[in-house]
N, C-alpha and C positions, 0 to 999 in steps of 0.2 A: 478398448477398440474393439469394433465389432468386426466379424468376418466379411461384412460386404463393404464395410468402411477400408479395410485392409485391402481388397481388392480394388478399388476406386483408386484408391491411393496409389496402388501397382501401376494402374492403367494411366493414370496420370502423368508419372513420373515417367514412365516409357513415352508418353505422346508429347511431353517437354523435349526431352531428349530430341525425338526427331524433328520438333519445332526450333530448335536450338542451330539446327543442318544450314539454313539459308542465312544465319547470321555471320557464319563461316564464309559462306560463299560471296556475300556483299560485304565482308568486313565491317560489320556494324558491332558497336560495342555491347557486350554482352548484358549489361544492366538495362543499356537502352531496349535491348532486342525484349527483355523480360518485361519490360513497362508496356510495349505493343502487346503482348499475349496475355498480362493483366488486364488492360484497357478490353481488350475484344472480350475476353472471359465475362467482365462485370456487366460490358453492354449486352451481351448474350443472354446470361441467366437474369438478366434486369426485364429483359423482352420477355422471357419464357417463364416468369415466375410470379408471385405477388407482392415481390421486396424491390427495393433501389439496392444495389448492390455497389460498393466503391472499394478501394484498399487504400495500404498507407505504407510508406517505407519508412525503416529508421536505419541509419548509419551504425554498422556493427561494431568497427573500431573507434568510433569517433574522431578520427584523424580531420576528417573533410569538414567538421562542422565550426561554422564561421565563429568566431569570438569577438565581438568588438570591444576596445577597452574604453569603457565607460567611465574611470576614474574613478572607481569604487573600491574601498577597502574592505577587506573579509576577516579582520585578525579577530573582530569581536565575536565570530561564528564557530563553532564546532560541528561538523559531521561526523556522528556515530555510524559506521557501515558495520551492523551486525550480522553473523550466521555463518555458515559455511561457504567458502569461497566457491563460485560459479566459473570453472575454468574453460567449459565449452565455449569458443569464440573468443576467450580470455574475457568474458564479460565483465567480472568484477573491475580485476585489474584496468580494463579500457574505460569503465564507469568512475575509479579513483583519478586515471589521468583527465580526464574531461572535466570533474570537479574543480581540478587543481587549475586548469586553462578557464573556466568559466569564473573562478572565484579568488583572484590572487590574495593571497595572504592567508588563507581558510585554514582551520585546523582540523585535519580530517585523522579520526581514528577508527581505526581497522580491527573491530574486536571479534576475534575467530578463537575457534580450539586449540588447546595445546598439540593435538595431534594433527594439525593443517601440515599439508605437503611443505617441506623445508625452503625447496627452492621457490614455491611461489611467494613466500613469506620473505625471503630475502628479497626478491623482486620488485616487491611491494615496499620493503624497506629502502630498497634505493630510491625511490620516490620521495623521498623525506616525508613521509608520513609515519604517526603513531601506530603501533602494532601491540596490541594487548592478547596476550596467551592466556586462557581462561582452561581452569579444569573441569570438565563436565561433571553436572552433580549428579549424584548417585541413584537419584529419582527423577525421572524426567519430567513429572507432573503431567496433568491430562494434559494431551496432545502437545507435547513437548514444554509446555507452556516454561516450565523452569529453566529449560535452555534459552528461551527469550529473553526471562528475566536476569539470569545468569550474565549472560555476556553483552548484555545492553547496558546493565546497571554497571559493569565495571568500565564500561566503554563510556558512559556520563561520567563516570568518578574521574577518570582518565582528562575528561574535557574540563570539569570543573577545577580541577588542579592545574591547567593551563591557563584558566583565568579569563575563560569566554563568558559572555552575555548571554548568547542565544544558542541552543542547538537542535539540531536537528537528527532524529532516529530516522534510518532506513535498512533497509533489508539488502545482503549482498547480492541476491537474485532481482534486485530492481533497479531501474533508472529512470534519472528525472532531466528530459530534455529540454525543457522550457528555460531558455535564458531569462535571468535574475530571480530565481525562485526564491531563493535565499530573500532577498530585498520583500518581493510580493508577500513573504511568511512574516517579515516584522513589522511589514505595512499593517498588515490585519491583528497583529497583536497588539500594536500601538493604537489603533481607530477603535477595535471592540474590547473594552474593560470587561474584567469579570464584574459578576453581581455576586458579591460576599455576603449577602445577610442570611443564607443557608448554611454557614459552615461555620465552625469553631477555630480555624486553621486558613486563613484567606490566602488566596493564590495571589502571585506577584502579578500574573497576566494569565489569560485564557491559554488552553493547550491545543492547537490545529491537528486533526485528525481528517483522516480522507476516506470519505466514502466508496463503500463497494455495494453489490447488488444482492445483499443480504433481507431487503425489506426490511430494514434498521429501525424505520419510523416504530413499526410495532414489534420489534427484538429489545425487550429492555435493557441497558446498557449493553450493546452489540455492536458498536460502533469499529471500525476496521483498526487493526492493531500494528499493519505494518510501517505507519509513518505516523511521527508525532513531533511537532514543532513547539518550541516556546523558549521562554526564560529557563535558563538552565536548573534554576531552584527548583523551577516548575515540572520540568521533565524527570530531573532526579527524585522527586516525589512520588511520581506516578511510579518508577519502578524501584523505589523502597519499600518494598510490601516481602511479606512472608511468602515462603516458597510454597507449592503446592505438594501435599503427601500421598498423592496418588499417582499411581503408575499411569503409563502413556494412554493406553486403551486406544478407541478407535472412535472415528464420527459417529456419535449417537444419532441415529436417524428413527425415525417414527416417535420423536419426542417434541411438545411444543415449544414456541418459540419462548414462552414463560418458564416452563422448566428446564431449557437451555441457561436461563439467565439464574434463576433459584436453585440449581446445582452448581453452576459455574461449569458448565461442561464444554466450554470453548476457552482458549486465550482472551479474545476480545473481551468476554464477560469477567473472566476473573482479574484481568489485569485494572479495566475501569473500575470495577467495583472496588477494588481495593485501595485505588486511588483516590475515591470519591470517601471512603472510609479515612483515611491518611486527611482528608480535607476537614474531618469530622462533617461529613454530610449523613444525612439519614437516609441510607439505602432501602428504597422497596423495589421490590423485583413486579413494577408495573408501568405501563406507559406513560401514565402521568408523572411519576416520580423521574423516569428515566428523560422525557422530555424538559423537565424543570431541569436538571443537573445540566444537559446537554445545553438547554438554551442562558443558563447563567454560568457556565466554565471550560464550555469547550468553542472551538471553531471548526467546522466540518466542510470540506470545501471537495471537490470533482477531481478524480485523477486527469481528466483530460486537461484541465485549468494548467497542470504544470508537466505535461507531456509525460506522466509515468508511465513507463513500460514494465511489463512482468511476464517474462516468459515460461509462464507455468500454466498448467491445467488447458483444457482446450479452449475455452473462452477468450485466452488469448488471440485467437483468431476468429473470435466473433464479438467483435468489440461493442455492439450495440447492447449486448446484455451486462458485460463488464465494468461498462459506461455509466448503465443503469437508467436508460431512456427506452429500451425497448427489449420483451424477453419472448422471444418468438414461440416458445414451449410454456408460456405462462398457463397456470390451471387456477381454477376459480379460488378466489380466497388467499392466494399466495402474496401478491402485491410487491411482488421482488424489485419493481422499480419505483417503490415509494421509499425513496433512502433520503438519510440526512446530507444530500450534497448542499453546495453553498446557497443555490437557491431555495432549497427548502429549510437549511439552518436560518437563512436571512428572514425567509417570511415567520417562521417561528419566533424570532428575535424581535420581529415589528408586530407580532400578534397580529397576522395576517389570515390567521388560521383559527380556530378554536377548540381545545381537547373537548372531548366528550366521553364519559363512560363507557359508551357503546364501543369507543377503540379499543376497548380490552380485549373485547372478543378476538381482535385480530393477531393477540397475543397468545390465543389457543390454536393459532394455524399450526397444524403438526409437520415439521421438516422432514420431509420423505427422501432426502438425498443432499449430498453435498457437493457441489458442482465447481 
């Protein structure tokens, strides 16, 4: 955060505190009053700027989210929630509670490290969900990729032992708000069968991923790694890969998208290429080959389709970019809004646009920062 941003934030905090005073005088519910403030702010900045501004609210503890019983049975599903607990606002705990209400009978596996807060672990176990404790790998791998592989794979192993048919892998610091997301995932996997003519170890079904704002149409094998869904056998194969022998390091800026893929400098490319190799797919780190794999073996959706919230990075507040439809800081050649969201993935599948060798130039775009 820059010095100017800190000053503005301080001024806004003080201003909001003053604005709250009339709510006490008129006995207005503070949440309603904050809505008045947000509406007024959005109207003002829309009038004074080149953009249309809006806002979105989400329930923190999820207890007021309505859940209608549609007579569905989710015992064939497993949800693996992996990563360190996000205890602020009881985020991870409340996410688990919400999934239990949304999906009666679902098998939830919380896969965390063995040094996690014992009180938190017991509180989660009291919800009658499975908790898997993992020992951290000695080598973290590039950008902690081994950390993700280890606690995700052990969670999937647990789900497999429980006899589930489908498994969703998600992060402990993310939450899906959309009702019936599991049914939606299952419907997609059932509707779009894999094209297994380019692999030696066929998939049972496609694996669902979720698009982010990397410009991943031109970043070979760089689909986002925070959410996967599929038959348990397929997601098991996705994470049944060798650990990385490199140390964590840092985000490699000033390298091209192609270089990121060739040297597997991100967890996204490391995991997806490992999975492709497990299937017997011939990996080439170019746009053409990446598109072929995505077209034949994945389904990519928008995070907004499932109401996915991720309270990390400043982009959580500027959703136009995180949702991949507008980047106010776009630079020439970046094409950060060209991602395999569901629209673009379906257009690829239906041959609505055609690959051109000139697209490989876009893979040579140099990534200057990690937002």
